[in-house]
N, C-alpha and C positions, 0 to 999 in steps of 0.2 A: 504495499500498499502506498503510496506517494504524496503528498504534500504540497500543494500548487495556492503558496501566497503572492497575490496580485496586488501591486501600491500602483496608483496614475490617478490622476485629475478625474472628479466625480463627473463629468462631460461626456464622458468616453464609458459611465457606467453602463447604459442599454447596449450600445456594441460588443462589451465585453461577457454579460451575460447572453448576450444573442447565440456568440461563439461559445458559448459553453453551452448552450443547451442545445446547438444544433450537433456538440458534440457527444453531445447526450446522457452528459454528468452523472454520477446517480444521488447528488446535491450541491449545497455551496451555503456560505454563512458571506451577508454583504456590511460590514464595519464605515458609516459615511462620517465624514468628517473628521477621517485622522489629520494629524497633525505630527511635526516631525520635522529632522532637519535630515537631510542631504549631505553629499559631495561639494554639491554646487550652489543648493540652496536650501532655506529655512520654509519651512509650509505650514501657515499661518492661518485660525481661524477667522486674521481679519476682513481680506477680502470674500469670505464666502458668501455673503450679500450678493456681491455678483455670479458668484457659479466659479470663478477664475483661480480661487485661494483652498479651496476646500478636496479634499483626497479622499478616495475610498478604498479600503483592503476588503479585498474577499479574497475566501482561506477555499480552494475543494481540497478532499479527500478522494481518491480515486487512483487505478492499477493505472503504470505507464502508458500502456495503449491508448486510453484514450489520453491525458498529457502528447501525444503526440498526437494523435489526432486534430486536438487545436492547438497546436505549437506555434504554425504559421501564420495563421489567423490575429491569436492575439500578439504575437508577433511583429507583426505588419502592424497593428493599431498600437505599440506602444512604441513600437521604433516610429511614426508617425504623429503618435498625442505626446510623447514624454509615459514614463511610466517604468517598471521595475517589475519580473517575477523569479520567485525561486524556486525549484524544485525541492522538495528535501524526503529522508526515510518519515514514514510515519508509522508506531508500533499504537497499536491500541494497548490500552490497559485492561 
């Protein structure tokens, strides 16, 4: 089982969720209003009212085959609009 973490501008949430649905992921968690600091910028809630400052964090637990199916679509969205994706091992307790 893998864990896929996606952090990106909240403006792209619909496009990301559409890519996940098309890949038939078993489910996902969406956390809006994610803030923090990356290597090049700070993301705060200050610009949230414009939709430019807020990020979303989506977590998916699924098999690597499903992640491979969505990789190209997700990467094209993240490359164009910005954002990051990380894949890690997930062990159920």
